[in-house]
TIKE-373102 format. One record per residue (C-alpha): x, y, z; residue in three letters. Coordinates in steps of 0.05 Angstrom, whole numbers, plus 5000, padded with zeros to 4 digits. Example, Ala and Ser with C-alpha at 12.3 -4.5 7.8 and 13.67 -1.06 7.14 Angstrom:
524649105156ALA527349795143SER
// end
This chain:
454551811851MET454951121881GLY449350611880SER448150431953GLN443750911992ARG447351372041GLN444551882090PRO444652582060ASP448552341998GLU445752281927PRO445951551905THR442451121853VAL438650711905GLU436651351940GLY433951641875GLU430151001858VAL427050971927ILE425151711922ARG421551571855CYS417950971883LEU415551351944GLU413651961902GLU408851561858ILE406451181920GLU408750501893ALA411850381962ILE411050712029SER418150542053SER423950112028PRO423749672090ASP416249532086GLU416849402011ALA422848942021ARG426949361973PHE433349021950ARG438349091893ALA442348611851ALA449048981851SER452249561887ARG457249961847THR462750421874ASP462351171867ARG464351351796GLY462050701764VAL456650761711SER451150251699ALA446950091638LEU443349581680CYS441749431752ASN435849041780VAL431549201840ILE425948801873ALA420349061917PHE413248911938ASP407949361907THR400649391888SER401849941836PHE398649821769GLN403649431728ARG402249741661GLY403450451687LYS409450331732LEU415150461684LEU412051091655HIS410651361725ALA417751231748LEU421051541686ASN416852171695SER420052271763GLN427452221750SER432452561703ASP438352141727THR435851421728VAL432651041669PHE427350521684PHE427250041624THR423649391642GLY419748991694LEU417748291712ALA413347961764GLU417247481808VAL416047011866ALA415947311936SER422446961954ASN426147231894PHE432947541908SER435947981854PRO442947831879ARG442147101856ARG443147271782ALA445346771730SER450547241701GLY453647931703ARG457348321649TRP462148881664TYR465849311612ARG472149701626TYR475050241581PHE482650231589LEU486450801555PRO490350471498ALA496250951492ARG502750601510GLY499249941522LEU501249271494ASP494548961475ILE497448271464ASP500248271535ALA493548501562VAL490047951525ALA494747421553LYS493447651624VAL485947671610ALA485846951584LYS489246721648GLY483546991691PHE478346551656GLU475745941691GLY475545791766GLU480846101810HIS481846351881ASP481547111871PHE483347301943ARG489047741918ARG484348101870PHE478548321914CYS475848521982LYS473147862007ALA468848142064GLU467847442092GLY465647132026ARG468846561990THR474046811941THR473746211894VAL469846441834LYS469046251761ARG469846771706ILE466346561642GLU470347011596SER474847611591VAL474947921521HIS479848471500VAL478448911439LEU481549571415PRO476250111403VAL478850791384GLY483151081440ASP481150521488PHE482049781498ILE475249511516VAL475348941567ILE468948541575ASP468548091636LEU462847591647ARG461447161708ALA455646961752ARG458247431806GLU464147861823PHE467048041891LEU467948761915ARG473349131875ASN474748491836MET473748771766VAL477949391780ARG483548981811ARG483648491752LEU483949081703VAL489549401744ALA493648761737ALA492348741661MET494349481656ASP500749361696SER503048801650VAL500849181587GLY505049781607ARG511149351624GLY510949511698LYS510548781719VAL511648101687GLU505747661672ILE508847131717GLY507547591777GLU500147591761VAL500046841754ARG503546761821ARG498547221854ALA492946811824LEU496246201856SER495946531924GLY502446941931LYS501247591968GLU501448141915ARG497248751897SER497049101830PHE492849681853GLY485749891836LEU483750151767ALA479650801767PRO472250721777ALA470251231724GLU471950771665ASN467750181690LEU460650031667VAL455949491692LEU452849291626MET447848731642GLU445248271695ILE442047621670ARG436547181699TYR433046551674PRO427146981653PHE426047601612GLN423748301629PHE418148661593GLU421249281560ALA418049951550GLU420550611522CYS416251191545PRO417051861510VAL420552141571THR425851591567LEU426851651492GLY428252391495SER433452291550ARG436951751509ILE437652251452GLN440552771499ALA445552261526ALA448452171456ARG452052841465GLU456652501516ASP461852121476ALA463551641533PHE456251491548VAL455051341474GLN461150891470LEU459250521533ALA451950371524PHE447250871492VAL446650481426ASP444949841464ALA439850211506LEU436650531446SER436049861410GLU432749541470SER427650101475CYS426250161400SER418850041384PRO421149671321SER426049221358SER424348481349PRO426448351421ASP421448751462ARG422448301522GLU429148551547SER432948271606ARG434848981625ARG431649321685ARG433649911730PRO
// end
């Protein structure tokens, strides 16, 4: 399911709001000024997203209460913030894409990836929707893992469809469908589209802020993490990282991760 709430459609936001209303942490999303950091397309998974809302619910019981209500969303951390805080103004985002490795030239993929780093006009690699298309990508790392090539992309923010379009360009070059020069020319402004990589292989891994979240691992969450290990893709994508962040013995109990 997608992230943004939709009438009569199951979504992550809809499930989160349902849980908040069920435990009476909020009376309505509008009254509580409910807002989210990122909105992912249908099919995209997320280890982390961040929501903000006004509530008078007891802080020490909030995570446990929320995790007792949902079997599909994990609530892993919280922090008190100023009333003017906007979760969309994050200091960094990390996306991970799992590209099937069969028939792929990893060196070619890595060369394309390196060319996306730094500040560029990405208007040929996104849906601008009225926003500026000049963005800075901190890093694009390419690593073979089993039957996949894992592509990690980090930036303060990404435009709509940007990650999937960047990956589609890397995939096209890696499979010999286009020359790397075509990607470079598109990055320079030439009108060119390389398609849209499937949403199902994309994971939003982390959203960073200049403060940390208090982490908690209730029994209800721990048991669901163990159940998730049965899904090979889920484990490869993020279960080990989630388990570590929720481990009672972990030295870093103040995680940046939050639903």
